[in-house]
C-alpha positions in Angstrom: -190.2 -43.2 16.9 -186.7 -43.5 15.4 -184.7 -46.9 16.2 -181.4 -46.0 17.2 -180.2 -49.7 17.8 -179.7 -52.7 15.8 -180.5 -55.3 18.4 -182.1 -55.4 21.8 -180.3 -54.5 25.0 -179.9 -57.4 27.3 -181.4 -57.3 30.8 -177.8 -58.1 32.3 -176.7 -54.8 31.6 -178.9 -53.2 34.1 -178.6 -55.2 37.1 -175.4 -53.3 38.3 -177.0 -49.8 38.0 -177.9 -47.6 41.0 -181.4 -46.5 41.9 -180.5 -43.1 40.9 -179.3 -44.2 37.5 -182.3 -46.2 37.0 -184.6 -43.6 37.9 -183.1 -41.1 35.6 -182.8 -43.6 32.7 -186.4 -44.8 33.0 -187.7 -41.0 33.2 -185.3 -40.3 30.2 -186.9 -43.0 28.0 -190.4 -41.9 29.1 -189.7 -38.5 27.9 -188.1 -39.8 24.7 -191.2 -42.0 23.9 -193.8 -39.3 25.0 -197.4 -40.0 24.0 -196.2 -43.2 22.4 -196.1 -45.1 25.7 -198.3 -45.5 28.9 -197.0 -47.1 31.9 -199.6 -48.8 34.3 -198.8 -49.7 37.7 -200.7 -52.1 40.0 -201.2 -51.2 43.4 -199.0 -54.2 44.7 -195.9 -52.8 42.8 -192.8 -51.6 44.8 -192.3 -47.9 44.9 -189.3 -48.0 42.5 -191.8 -49.0 39.9 -195.1 -47.3 40.8 -193.4 -44.0 41.0 -193.0 -44.1 37.1 -196.6 -45.0 36.5 -198.9 -42.8 34.6 -201.8 -44.7 36.3 -202.0 -46.9 39.2 -205.1 -49.1 40.4 -206.1 -52.4 40.4 -205.8 -54.8 37.3 -209.0 -54.4 35.5 -209.0 -50.6 35.9 -205.7 -50.4 34.4 -206.7 -52.4 31.5 -209.8 -50.5 30.9 -207.6 -47.3 31.1 -205.3 -48.5 28.5 -208.2 -49.4 26.1 -209.8 -45.9 26.5 -206.4 -44.4 25.5 -206.0 -45.9 22.1 -203.7 -43.1 21.0 -201.1 -44.7 23.1 -199.7 -47.5 20.9 -197.5 -49.1 23.8 -198.8 -50.0 27.2 -195.9 -50.9 29.5 -197.9 -53.1 32.4 -196.3 -53.4 35.6 -198.2 -56.1 37.3 -198.3 -59.8 36.6 -199.1 -62.0 33.6 -202.8 -62.4 33.7 -203.0 -58.6 34.0 -201.2 -57.9 30.9 -203.3 -60.5 29.2 -206.5 -58.5 30.3 -205.0 -55.4 28.9 -204.3 -57.0 25.6 -207.8 -58.5 25.5 -209.4 -55.1 26.0 -206.9 -53.1 24.0 -207.4 -51.6 20.6 -205.9 -53.6 17.6 -202.6 -51.7 17.1 -201.7 -51.2 20.7 -199.0 -53.6 22.1 -198.6 -54.8 25.5 -195.3 -55.3 27.5 -194.9 -57.1 30.5 -191.2 -56.2 31.8 -190.5 -59.5 33.5 -192.3 -62.7 32.0 -191.6 -64.4 35.3 -194.1 -62.3 36.9 -196.9 -64.5 37.4 -199.6 -65.3 40.0 -200.0 -68.6 42.2 -203.6 -68.2 42.4 -204.0 -67.9 38.5 -202.0 -71.0 38.1 -204.1 -73.1 40.6 -206.6 -73.7 37.9 -205.2 -74.9 34.5 -207.4 -75.0 31.5 -206.8 -78.8 31.2 -208.2 -79.1 34.8 -211.1 -77.0 34.3 -212.2 -78.8 31.1 -212.1 -82.1 32.9 -214.1 -80.5 35.8 -216.4 -79.5 33.4 -216.7 -82.9 31.7 -217.0 -84.6 35.1 -220.0 -82.5 36.1 -221.4 -83.2 32.7 -221.4 -86.8 33.7 -223.6 -86.1 36.7 -225.6 -83.0 35.5 -227.0 -81.4 32.3 -223.9 -79.2 32.7 -224.7 -76.3 30.1 -228.2 -75.9 31.1 -227.5 -76.1 35.0 -223.9 -74.4 35.7 -222.7 -71.0 34.9 -218.9 -70.8 35.1 -217.7 -67.6 36.8 -214.1 -66.8 36.9 -212.3 -64.2 39.0 -210.2 -61.9 36.8 -207.1 -63.0 38.5 -207.1 -65.9 36.0 -205.5 -66.7 32.5 -207.1 -65.6 29.4 -207.7 -68.9 28.5 -210.0 -69.4 31.6 -211.8 -66.2 30.8 -212.3 -67.3 27.4 -213.8 -70.9 28.7 -216.4 -68.8 30.5 -217.3 -66.8 27.6 -217.8 -69.8 25.4 -219.7 -71.6 28.1 -222.3 -68.7 29.1 -220.3 -67.6 32.1 -218.8 -64.3 33.1 -215.6 -62.7 35.0 -215.9 -61.0 38.2 -213.9 -58.9 40.5 -213.6 -58.7 44.1 -215.9 -55.6 44.1 -218.6 -57.1 41.8 -218.6 -60.6 42.6 -222.1 -60.3 44.5 -223.7 -58.7 41.2 -222.0 -61.2 39.1 -223.0 -64.2 41.2 -226.7 -62.7 41.2 -226.6 -62.7 37.6 -225.3 -66.2 37.3 -228.0 -67.8 39.5 -230.7 -66.0 37.7 -229.6 -67.8 34.6 -228.9 -71.3 35.9 -229.2 -73.5 39.1 -225.6 -73.7 39.9 -222.1 -71.8 39.8 -218.8 -73.2 39.2 -216.7 -70.5 40.7 -212.9 -70.4 40.4 -209.9 -70.1 40.9 -210.2 -68.5 44.4 -212.7 -70.4 46.9 -212.3 -67.5 49.4 -213.6 -64.7 47.3 -216.5 -67.2 46.2 -217.3 -68.2 49.7 -217.1 -65.0 51.4 -219.3 -63.6 48.9 -221.8 -66.4 49.1 -221.8 -66.0 53.0 -222.4 -62.4 52.6 -225.5 -63.2 50.5 -227.0 -65.7 53.1 -226.1 -68.9 51.2 -226.3 -71.9 53.8 -223.1 -73.6 53.8 -224.6 -77.2 52.9 -225.3 -75.5 49.3 -221.6 -75.0 49.0 -219.0 -77.7 47.7 -215.2 -77.3 47.2 -214.0 -78.9 44.0 -210.3 -80.4 44.2 -209.1 -80.8 40.7 -206.8 -83.6 41.7 -209.7 -85.7 43.3 -212.4 -87.9 41.1 -215.5 -85.7 40.9 -213.4 -82.9 42.7 -213.9 -85.2 45.9 -217.6 -85.0 46.2 -220.2 -87.2 46.1 -223.1 -87.5 43.2 -225.3 -86.3 45.8 -223.5 -83.3 46.9 -223.1 -82.0 43.5 -226.8 -82.3 43.0 -227.6 -80.4 46.1 -224.9 -77.7 45.7 -225.6 -74.4 44.3 -222.1 -73.1 44.4 -219.1 -75.2 43.3 -216.0 -73.6 44.7 -212.4 -74.3 43.1 -210.0 -75.2 45.5 -207.5 -72.2 45.1 -206.2 -69.3 46.9 -204.0 -66.4 47.1 -200.7 -67.0 48.8 -200.6 -63.5 50.4 -204.1 -63.3 51.6 -203.9 -66.9 52.8 -201.3 -65.7 55.4 -203.7 -63.7 57.7 -204.9 -65.6 60.6 -207.8 -64.7 63.2 -205.1 -64.4 65.8 -203.7 -61.5 63.9 -207.1 -59.7 64.4 -207.1 -60.7 68.0 -203.9 -59.2 68.6 -204.5 -55.9 67.0 -207.6 -55.5 69.1 -206.0 -56.2 72.2 -203.1 -53.9 71.6 -205.0 -51.0 70.0 -208.6 -50.6 71.4 -211.0 -49.3 68.9 -208.8 -50.2 65.9 -210.6 -50.7 62.6 -209.5 -54.1 60.7 -210.0 -54.0 57.1 -209.2 -57.0 54.9 -209.4 -58.5 51.2 -212.3 -60.8 50.4 -209.4 -63.3 49.4 -208.6 -63.9 52.8 -209.9 -66.8 55.0 -213.7 -66.5 56.1 -212.5 -66.8 59.6 -210.6 -63.5 59.0 -213.2 -61.9 57.2 -215.9 -62.8 59.8 -213.5 -61.1 62.2 -213.0 -57.9 60.4 -214.9 -54.6 60.5 -214.7 -54.0 56.7 -214.0 -56.3 53.7 -213.3 -54.9 50.1 -210.9 -54.7 47.1 -207.6 -52.9 47.2 -209.6 -49.8 45.8 -212.0 -49.9 48.5 -209.4 -50.5 51.2 -207.4 -47.4 49.8 -210.4 -45.1 49.5 -211.7 -46.1 53.0 -208.4 -45.7 54.9 -207.8 -42.4 52.9 -211.3 -41.3 54.0 -210.9 -42.0 57.4 -210.8 -39.3 60.1 -207.3 -38.1 61.3 -206.0 -40.2 64.2 -208.0 -43.3 63.6 -206.0 -46.8 63.6 -206.2 -49.3 60.8 -205.1 -52.9 60.5 -205.0 -53.7 57.1 -205.1 -57.4 55.6 -203.8 -57.0 52.1 -200.3 -57.0 50.3 -197.4 -55.4 52.2 -196.4 -53.0 49.5 -199.8 -51.4 49.5 -200.1 -51.2 53.0 -196.7 -49.5 53.4 -197.8 -46.9 50.9 -200.8 -46.3 52.8 -198.6 -45.8 55.8 -196.5 -43.0 54.2 -199.3 -41.5 52.4 -202.0 -41.3 55.3 -199.5 -40.2 58.0 -202.4 -38.5 59.9 -203.7 -42.1 60.7 -202.0 -45.0 62.3 -201.8 -47.9 59.6 -200.6 -51.4 60.6 -199.9 -54.4 58.4 -202.4 -57.3 59.7 -199.7 -60.0 59.7 -196.8 -60.4 62.2 -194.7 -61.5 59.3 -193.4 -59.9 56.2 -195.9 -60.9 53.4 -195.5 -59.6 49.9 -196.5 -60.8 46.3 -193.5 -62.5 45.5 -194.3 -62.7 41.8 -195.4 -59.0 41.5 -192.2 -58.3 43.3 -190.5 -59.5 40.1 -191.2 -56.3 38.4 -188.3 -54.0 39.4 -186.7 -51.0 38.4 -184.0 -52.7 36.1 -186.5 -54.7 34.3 -188.8 -51.6 33.7 -185.6 -49.6 32.4 -184.9 -52.3 30.1 -188.3 -52.5 28.6 -188.2 -48.9 28.4 -185.0 -48.1 26.8 -185.6 -51.2 24.3 -188.8 -49.6 23.4 -187.2 -46.2 23.0 -184.5 -48.0 20.7 -187.3 -49.4 18.6 -187.5 -52.8 20.3 -190.7 -54.5 21.7 -189.6 -56.7 24.2 -191.8 -59.3 26.2 -194.9 -58.2 24.4 -198.0 -60.3 25.6 -200.4 -61.6 22.9 -203.5 -63.4 23.5 -204.7 -65.7 20.8 -207.5 -64.3 18.7 -209.9 -67.0 19.5 -209.2 -66.9 23.4 -209.4 -63.1 23.1 -212.6 -63.1 21.3 -214.4 -65.4 23.7 -212.6 -63.7 26.9 -213.9 -60.2 25.9 -217.6 -61.6 25.8 -217.1 -63.0 29.4 -215.6 -59.5 30.4 -218.3 -57.5 28.5 -220.8 -59.7 30.4 -219.4 -58.6 33.8 -219.2 -55.0 32.7 -222.8 -54.9 31.8 -223.9 -56.4 35.0 -221.5 -54.1 37.3 
């Protein structure tokens, strides 16, 4: 790759470009870079970004695809910060990971800071023999440092599709699970496994002992962190009731990050990949109300025109931080790369990377 510019191009130069200009320039940079780059697009990305992706899918799938293609030295990850971190953790040593907009974060991931998790662990340690009785399990929608925490303390990561298997693995090792940062995925999985409600508690990081009594902590088998996805939290049981009334026979399919009152009313529950595959494989003429991020649902509508696909919420609800990745930022990152400048590189510190990979490897071995 030959550098043709001496300084990185500013992002401000891209804001006034038309959609047509941005499309053409992104594709031109992609052709110029050839097999030096791979663009990954998360399912929740807007169409102006996803149309340029070499691969699209959920965060872990994309990170694994990147690691399996070590001949591509540059990975442009169109997602959010924790996803790019996971790609860096799993990538080969010479691969660089680029996030087109560093402001693309995740509100759920931000609900568990490492300082809070450390304090929780210390607090539990004053009540229990924590290293012997609690296995930490962190959802992949989390910062690398939290994955590293689980790796170092004998725990694992999980996804929305393998949470059941990981929780079974964790309970086989120790009596209790600390599950963070999404309480809904943890609770919905435990409900499906038949766990009694009295064996679950919620840990509020802003309360002493998480807001729990010593007795409750001793009794609990599942300690759920008080965190949620701002998108999936929007869906309500009334939305399910509305669609069932308006469209008799409709199928309701939702993500397990939704509140349990929504999950309990749904016909099917699963990850974004499960939702895509289920609706895509459904018979023509069937109707579906889908409870997950808006961009994905709208894409399903366009791609599955032989079915009726509805967004479950009555209000517009999209991932605002994921939405920060747009065509101007992608064009800016790609053209700078073509000029020989790596912008917005995501680098996980080596110590965190090593422990986080252990947590990820444990999950992959289980699932």
